[in-house]
VOTOR-55719 format. One record per residue (C-alpha): residue in one letter; z, x, y. Coordinates in steps of 0.001 Angstrom, whole numbers, plus 500000, padded with zeros to 6 digits. Layout:
BEGIN
AZXY/...
This chain:
BEGIN
X756315261580470764/X755263263149474095/X753577260884476639/X750103261670478074/X751782262721481339/X754025265177479494/X751051266651477626/X749142267083480887/X752164268710482492/X752597271136479592/X748878272000479422/X748681272609483167/X751840274726483175/X750501276764480246/X747191277349482001/X748561278235485458/X751096280645483969/X748405282371481902/X746051282612484901/X748771284010487131/X749331287084484965/X746435287298482472/X743980289984483567/X741943290654480440/X743334294198480476/X745499296004477957/X749207295251478137/X752127296986476447/X752135294510473537/X748493293298473435/X744949294695473545/X742338293880476193/X740070291917473812/X742962289725472699/X743611288786476319/X739951288100477054/X739475285792474049/X742699283886474752/X741901283384478435/X738340282287477622/X739673279603475260/X742170278305477847/X739492278062480559/X737106276101478339/X739884273781477128/X741298272915480564/X737895272644482257/X736706270272479558/X739795268056479508/X741251268176483053/X738343269004485346/X739974267869488613/X743207269741487839/X741164272741486746/X739441272925490142/X742737272534492002/X744125275517490095/X741999277639492439/X744795277196494982/X747729277501492560/X748472281190493151/X746514282493490166/X744974285970490178/X741470286876491340/X740090287390487851/X740877283823486857/X739820282322490190/X736362283829489632/X736330282471486069/X737151278947487296/X734298279063489824/X731928280241487072/X732962277438484713/X732690274769487426/X729214275886488506/X727992276354484930/X729110272824483994/X728083271099487221/X726230268292485430/X729553267111483991/X731197266787487416/X731683263123488410/X730106262239491764/X733454261292493285/X734908264739492510/X731939266783493714/X732844267023497457/X736410268206496828/X735259270556494078/X732615272074496355/X735195272627499077/X737640274271496685/X734869276589495456/X733803277483499002/X737347278294500106/X738084280256496941/X735038282471497490/X736247283258501018/X739602284479499690/X738236286524496778/X737419290229497253/X733631290514497856/X733063292684494771/X734481289869492634/X732107287363494230/X728956289472493883/X729879290258490271/X730341286514489677/X726903285752491131/X725346288446488930/X727012286866485912/X725652283427486870/X722136284858486900/X722605286594483542/X723896283319482062/X720921281385483422/X723050279104485618/X720473278087488203/X721297274555489300/X720922273465492910/X724639273700493647/X724813277263492350/X721881278352494524/X723412276672497572/X726786278311496885/X725201281774496725/X723089281208499860/X726045279906501870/X728215282849500888/X725520285429501693/X724833283920505118/X728568283744505904/X729105287503505374/X729750289234508697/X728426292614507529/X725834292063504854/X724486295592505372/X727830296943504129/X727657294689501066/X724056295789500473/X725105299443500396/X728280299010498372/X727111296300495934/X723351296876496044/X722344295823492532/X724638292778492511/X723469291586495926/X719843292060494899/X720461290004491759/X722076287201493787/X719270287153496376/X716633286860493653/X718558284182491799/X719195281915494796/X716035282724496810/X718120283806499802/X716182284362503043/X717455287669504459/X715198287833507520/X717999286843509902/X720938288198507897/X721448291394509959/X722913291204513492/X720648291781516480/X720604295173518220/X722032295517521785/X718534295096523238/X718186291779521416/X715750292998518793/X716488292315515176/X715612294772512361/X713444292242510574/X712884292839506899/X715238295814506617/X717541294241504059/X714643293134501882/X713134296625502106/X716480298253501329/X717133296027498316/X713670295851496802/X711514298806497902/X711433301491495189/X711618305201495868/X708189306726496454/X706932309448494134/X706064312692495949/X703185315019495110/X705626317505493605/X706737314913491056/X710168314382492610/X711334311490494771/X711347311012498526/X713675308425500115/X712228305321501681/X711310305171505383/X713995305313508091/X716089302255508984/X717316300995512347/X720598299762510828/X722989302791510883/X724636302176507505/X721323301658505724/X720005304806507379/X723098306725506214/X722360305626502644/X718752306760502983/X719750310114504459/X722428310726501799/X719657311305499253/X718928314664500872/X721774315239503389/X725347316047502360/X726713315162505803/X725208311663505706/X727123310662502589/X730436310870504488/X729349307858506550/X729165305714503411/X731878303695501624/X733945305872499274/X732641304456495970/X729006304949497066/X729608308382498587/X731263309497495343/X727982309083493461/X726020311096496020/X728697313810496080/X728270314264492327/X724482314479492729/X724844317147495417/X727392319071493326/X730096318913496004/X733481320166494836/X735941317292494296/X738737318464496594/X736282319133499423/X734726315697498998/X738088313859499016/X739218315691502143/X736117314719504137/X735706311160502793/X739318310111503532/X738453308266506786/X736125305963504818/X738677305036502147/X740646301786502092/X744365301853501345/X743746300241497945/X741202302934497076/X743753305572498072/X746404303862495948/X744110303613492909/X743178307269493265/X746839308273493424/X747749306128490405/X744858307459488326/X745720311069489141/X742222311548490550/X743422313779493366/X745841313623496260/X744644311887499407/X746532310761502472/X748031307344501820/X749764305169504392/X752318303214502323/X753329301201505385/X750032299320505079/X750554298290501448/X751819294910500288/X755300294786498770/X754094294833495151/X751508297557495821/X754199299616497538/X756527299267494551/X753720300361492198/X753093303404494396/X756769304359494620/X757145304111490836/X754312306632490505/X756507309162492364/X759102311181490499/X762775310717491375/X762747314179492966/X759886313081495239/X761667309899496322/X765054311251497399/X763967313580500247/X762056310644501778/X764831308058501522/X764796306934505164/X761005306720505200/X760834304773501918/X763551302341502970/X761626301711506189/X758444300957504220/X760271298566501903/X761961296752504783/X758631296312506563/X756899295090503378/X759664292549502722/X759467291347506304/X755721290790505972/X756232288233503173/X755889284927504973/X757097282462502323/X760692283040501240/X762396281274498313/X764672278438499435/X767849279550497646/X771494279164498527/X774894279951497010/X775490282795494608/X772166284134493300/X771834286697490515/X768731288449489225/X768520289720485657/X765883292450485897/X764234294056482874/X763687297777483421/X763437298624479723/X760778301015478423/X758127298282478045/X758390297449481763/X756484300675482353/X753350298716481439/X750111299962479886/X747593302629480855/X745552300049482754/X748549298362484404/X750918301275484737/X754307300284486149/X753219296750487048/X755960294729485245/X758719296948486647/X757158296881490128/X757329293067490090/X760991293108489032/X761739295557491843/X759820293434494378/X761767290295493367/X765029292234493690/X764117293439497190/X763115289946498377/X766306288354497069/X768356291185498539/X766763290557501940/X767402286803501720/X769711285797504568/X772562283396503925/X772662284144500188/X775241286040498141/X773129288136495821/X773796290481492903/X771232292289490690/X771813292956486975/X769361295540485571/X769058295870481797/X769607299621482260/X772034300152485123/X770532301137488480/X773065302656490881/X770529303220493660/X767246301401494384/X765472304756494601/X766476305419490974/X764514302479489546/X762461303539486531/X761626302272483031/X764007303322480258/X766109302039477380/X766210298799475426/X765900295199476619/X769365293601476607/X768623290546478741/X771299288368477066/X774093290797477870/X773038290923481510/X772769287125481652/X776383286857480496/X777369289396483162/X775600287304485814/X777286284068484694/X780666285803484538/X780084286929488140/X779752283259489074/X776035282925489650/X774808279436490571/X771173280500490249/X769919283161487836/X766365284499488149/X765264286523485118/X762270288858485396/X761294290002481911/X758302290236479574/X760261287999477178/X760631290620474449/X764326291222473762/X765404293863471253/X769052294688471988/X769797292586469997/X766666290615469160/X766866286813469304/X770275286631470986/X769173284782474109/X768401281374472557/X771806280710470882/X773716282084473887/X771831279802476294/X772340276796473986/X776050277567473717/X776370277900477493/X774760274484478004/X776962272865475322/X780043274169477125/X778885272458480313/X777335275449482080/X775348274184485053/X773831277314486577/X770100277051487274/X768262279641485170/X764594280532485819/X762571282981483710/X759667284768485455/X757306286761483260/X754710289216484652/X752930289691481298/X750502287432479398/X751066287118475642/X747532286838474253/X748653285885470744/X750691282901471942/X748224281905474713/X751108281881477196/X753748283960478893/X756402284614476266/X759676282622476489/X763147283951475856/X764109280532474492/X762187277330473621/X764602275525475951/X763749277729478940/X760122277593480186/X758703280918481346/X756660281082484538/X753923283636485145/X754595285881488141/X751447287330489712/X753149289429492403/X756437289603494255/X754979288028497371/X754250284891495338/X757914284368494387/X758487281286496566/X755352279521495257/X756315280218491632/X759797278794492174/X758174275677493677/X755938275394490608/X759080275587488483/X760042272197489950/X756828270734488504/X757437272333485096/X760980270963484993/X759800267461485946/X761305267367489456/X757828267326491056/X755212264750490004/X751615265654489235/X750433263705492295/X752882265597494513/X751717268910493050/X748084268075493838/X749072267279497429/X750693270692497602/X747690272483496084/X744918270750498061/X745729272276501474/X747197275503500100/X743916277386499993/X742966276371503543/X746192277853504859/X745345281212503277/X741838281487504754/
C-alpha cells in the first residue's frame, strides 16, 4: 500500500507534467474540450488537497496558461488559505504575474471580475500590478476592454498612472477619459472621436478613427482592426505595419499563412526557431544552410541552464507523422524533439548520438513522417552503448504497438543499467497525464527545449532521489531568478 508521501509525490508529478504541456488546445489525439475539462479537474483537485504545493507549482516550469489558472484558483479560494501560508502565497502570485505575458494577466483579471471574485487580496493584486506597469498607456490601447474591467473591479486610481511630460506636467485624467469616455454622436448621426490627448499613443488611437496614417503608430493587433475599417488592402497594411510588430507576432503570422512579413529568426528562442524552420519546405531550407546553422547555434548558446549529463548519451526522437501536431499546435512536438537534439548535440564533454524513428541524415531534413517505432530505436541506442537514453515521444507507439513495455522489462531483468528518461510534449486528456510508454517508466511533460535541464532535475524527484522538502527549496527561489 502506498504511503502518504508516495501519493503526494505521484499527485504532484501528475499535476506538474500536465501543466507543463496541457494548453487546452486541440492535439493530434485529443480535442480542445477534453483538455480543458481534464485540466480543470486537476487544478481543483490539487488546489483543494495540496494548497502549499499548488502555489509553489507557479515556479515549477509550467506553461503560462496553467500559471494563470493557478493564480485564479488561489485568489478565488483565498478564504481557505491558512494565515501562515498567506505571505509566501502572495509573493508567489506577485512574481508569477511579473513573468506572465501582460495579455494573460489582463485576461485573468477580467475573468476574476466575471466570476465575482472581489476579495481584498484580489483587489490589491490588481492594483499593485496596474501601478507596476511601466507603460500603462500601451496596455490601455492594446487591452482596452480588459484593463477597463480590471480598473472598475479593483477601484484602481489612474490619476498618477501615466508618466510626467518633459516639462513636469502630468496628463491628469487621460487614462480615465480614454477608458471610460464614450464616442460622441455627431449631428450627422455618425460618430466623432473623443477630444485630443497629450499622450502620443492615446492620441494615435484617437486619430486612427479617421486617419489611415495614424493607425501605423499603433500596436499590430489594434492597427489590424482599424485597417479593416478603413478598407486597406492586406499586403499594403502588412508592409507598413511591420515596424510595430513583435517577433512572436511575425512568427504567428508566418505559421498561420496570414501573409509574408520580415522575420528575424535570430531573435527567436530555440523552440520558436525550430517551429519556424519546420514551417519552411526542405527546398527553402537548403539554400540558407549557413544562415540557419548560425541561427540554431546562437539559439542553443542563449539557453542558460544546460543538462548535467556525462558519458555516452543517446536521444530517441519521435519524428513520426503524429509529431507534426494539430492545426492549433502545428509542428510543436517535432520542434521540441529537434530542440532537445540540438541542445544535447551542443553539450560539451558528452559523447552523443541521436536515433530518429524515421532516419534523419541531415538536421535540415527533419520533418514528420512514417510510423512510431520507438522500441526499435531504443534497442539501437542500447546496442550503441548508451549510458543515458532520453526519449522524446508523445507515448503512442504503433510499429509495433505495445512493444516497449516487455522490451524494457526484459532489459532490466538482464541487468541493464542505462538511465532511461521519457519526455512527452503532449498532454493526454483522457488519462489526465502525459502518456507513458511503460508503467515502469514515468513520463515527464516537456514544455519547451529550453526547459530541458529543469525537467531532468524534476525527474530526480519523480524517481525518489529528491525529497519533497528539497524540491520546495528548489522551487521557492526559482521564480525570483527569472524576474
